[in-house]
N, C-alpha and C positions, 0 to 999 in steps of 0.2 A: 854486320853479318850476312851474306849474299845469298842471293832466294835463286832457287833451281823450279823451271817450269818444263811441262811438255808439250809440243806441238803436235795439232793432231791434224792427217790429209783430209781434205774437204775437196777437192778437186784432183783428181789425177791428171794435170795437164799435160805431162812431158814436153812443158817447153824450153826450148832450145838455150834461150835466156830470160826468165822472167822477171821482170822489173818495175819502177814505178808505180806500184799499186796506190791509188788513193779513192776514199769513200764519199761522192756525190749521188745524189739525186735515190737513196737509199739503195744503191747500189755498188760494189767495187770495180775500179776501169785500173787496167793493168794492162802490161805490152810484153810482147817478145823483142826485145831488142833486132836478134838476126832477122829473124822470120819477118820482122816489119810488120807484126800484128797490133792492133789493139782490142783491147778484149774486153767485155762489162759484163761481169758475175752477177747474178741476182741470186742471194744466198736463201732467200723463202722459195724459190722453184729447184734453186739447182743448177740451172742453164746458165751456161757459157755462151755469148755470141759474139763472133769473132769479126774483127774489120781487116783487111788486107791492104797495107799502102803500096807496095813494089820496092818501099826502098826502107834503110834501118832508122827505127824508131828509140828516142833517148827516151822519153815519158810525154805524162797524157794527164792536162789539167781541164778542168772545168770552165766557161767560160759564162759570164753572168747574161748576155747575150742570150744563151743557149749552146746546145750544142760542144766543141770540145776543142782546145790546142795543143797540138805536139809539136816537139824541137824532134827532128829528123837531119834528116841529112843536108837540105835544101834549108835550113833551119829550124824559125819559127812561124809555123804555118796552122792554117783553121782546118778542121778534119772534117771530112761529110763521112758519118758513120755506117750513113748509107751505102753510099758508093764507092767508098774509099778514094775520094777525090782531096788531092792537098792543093791549099793555094794559100800561095806562100806570105808570110804578114810580113816576114824582114829578113833576110840573109847576111849576116854581119860577115860570115866566111866565104861567101860567094865567090872569093878569087883566092880561097888555099884548097886544094883540092886532098890535102893531107890530115882534115880534121874531120867530125860528123860531131852532131850534139849527142850528149848523153843527159842524166839525171838530171832534175832539176824541179821547182815550184813556185809557187806564187806568193808572194808576201803579204801581209797583213791589209796595204792596202792596193793589192791587185795586181801587181806587178808581178813577171814573167818573168823567172831567171832559172838560166839552164847553162850549160859547162860544154862549150868546142872542147872535143879530146880528139887528140893524135888516134889516126887510126890507128898504128902499131902500137898505140900505149906501153908506148917507152917514151918516147920523146917529150920534154917540157916544154910544148910549146898549146897545150890548152889555153884556155881564157871562159871567166864565168861574164857573162852579160845577162846584165837588167834588160827586158822589153817592156816601156812605160805602156801607157794605155792608147798614146798617139801615136804610136806603133815605132817609136824611134827604139832601137838600142844603143847599150851605153855598155863600152867594156871595163869589170871590177875588179877583177881579181886575173893577173899574168901570169904564167911559166906552172902551168899547171899539167899533169900528167895523166892521171885519171878525173876528172872531177866527175864529185859523187853526190853524195845527201846534203842537203841541206834545209834546214830549219830556221826559225826566230822564237824570241824567248818569248815567254807568259807579258813581261812590260812594253815587248816589242821593240826593245833597245839594242837587244846583242843579235847576231845574225852569226848561227853555228854552220860552218863548214867542212866538208871532207873533200881531202884528195888521198885516194887512197893508196897508193905507194910512201906514203910519209907516216902511216900507223898512227895517226891524230884526228882530233877534232881542234879545228881550228875555231878561236872567237872572233867577229868584229863586233867595233861598236855600231849603231846601225843609226840612221836617221829617220825614222818612221814616215820626215814630210819630206824630203828629197828623193830616200834612198838612196843614198849614198852611205858608204860604208868605209870602216878607216879601223890602223893598229890593232890587225893581227897580232896575235898570240896563243899562245895551244891553251885549249882547255882540259883535252885529256888525252894521257898517254895510251896507247893501245901497244900491250907486249905482242911478240910478231907470232908467239903462237898459238896468241886466239885465231887468225885468220886475217885474211887482208878486209879491212874497215867500206862500208858498200852505202848502203842506201841509208836512211835513217826516216826518223818519227821522233816529235814529243809528246807527254802525255801531261794531264792537266796538274800537274805538281812539281811541271817544269822539268820534268828528266828526258834523257833521250834513252831511244832504244837502235840497235845498229842491225842491220843486216852483216854476217862476214863472212865473207866470200871464202871457201875453204877451210872456215870454223864450226859447221853442222851447228849452228844455231844465230839465234839473235843477244846480242851484250846490252845490259842495264848501265847507266850511267848516273853519274850527279853532272851535270857540266859545269854547274858554279864550285864544284870542289875538286873536280875530278874523281871523285870516289868511281871506282867499281863495284854497282851495284848484284848483280845476278847474271842469268842467264836462261834462258830459253832453247832446249833442246831440240832439233830438228833433225828428221832420218833421212837428210839429203846435205854434201858438202856446202856444195855451192849456193850458199842464203844469199841473197841479193838487197831486198830489200823489206820494211814494213809499214802498217800505216789502219789504224786505229779505226774499225767502220761498226757497224751494224747500229739497232734504232736505237742506243745510248753510249755510242763510242765505247763501250766494254772491250769489243772484240778487236786483236791486234792478229791482223791479217799480213800472212808472211810469203813471198814467192821467193821462187828457187831456181837453179839452170842444171841444164845435163852437160853444158856446154864445158871442157876441161876435165869431164871422166872419159878414163880409158871403160874399155868395152866389162872388163872384170870390176872396175869398180860402180859401174851402172849396176850388175848383177846385185850388187851387193845393195845398191843406192836405188832398186826398182823405180821410188816415189819421188827421185832426182824431176828435176824440172814442175814438180808441181807447187800447188797453189796448200799454205797452211793456214792453222789458225790457233789462237791462245788465249785462254783467258787471265790474264797478268792482276787484277784485282784493283785495275786504275781504268779510269777514263782518258780518251785522248780529247782532242778539240777539232773541232770541225776546220776543215780545211778549206785554203782562198781558193777562190775563182780568178781567173785574167779576168779584168776590167775594159779591153782591151777589144 
């Protein structure tokens, strides 16, 4: 039996394209891709601070050495949250003006994974890269169109990945010692009627939660069986990603976008682009930081 949940608005951010939420240092870090902004939301005070980078940013992750790293137009970068200054760590697509970096996260060993996305979001020229702690970049999956959500199984043997236009979650064998992936196969088939699968998070049961672009919500799946388990209803159509946070990792934070919605649609969705929260009765797992 599937379960239904409802999300509540906690920050009327009106983001053009909110994305990439991650819980670290008792705060929620998240981004607005098209505004080039990295936000830090403190749920205790309700304050949301913003750092503008001057270019599109695809995701943000904490660093074990302190501060944060991002995947941006210039590739993998360190970001100074005080000044907005970006320092390039590695740009494996420096000679390709047709791509920018999109969603990504760090694996259990602290490697930073992010996908180079075609700017037109239509050509299958995207590549998923892995940035190791020594700042070397390694292409892992090619032929992607809109590289998006990524998580690792609780036993660290499987990587789950979304290339949005495929309407699938794919599974790969994952070697935690080397970071290499192999044996791509389908884990979940997502009906087109649900929307486009975007960013995702994994909970302490090993189930995944996926932001549905155009789907007004977050869907819940068992990636081992492909079973659809339920949905969080969100009062915004363009739901992008989610992340567990809060003191006990029991709050599921959800980002959304105003991009792609007409004026009449936005009138009926006044909180589009907002930051939402839902309690789904399960804990998440701690986010991994970049070891480089």
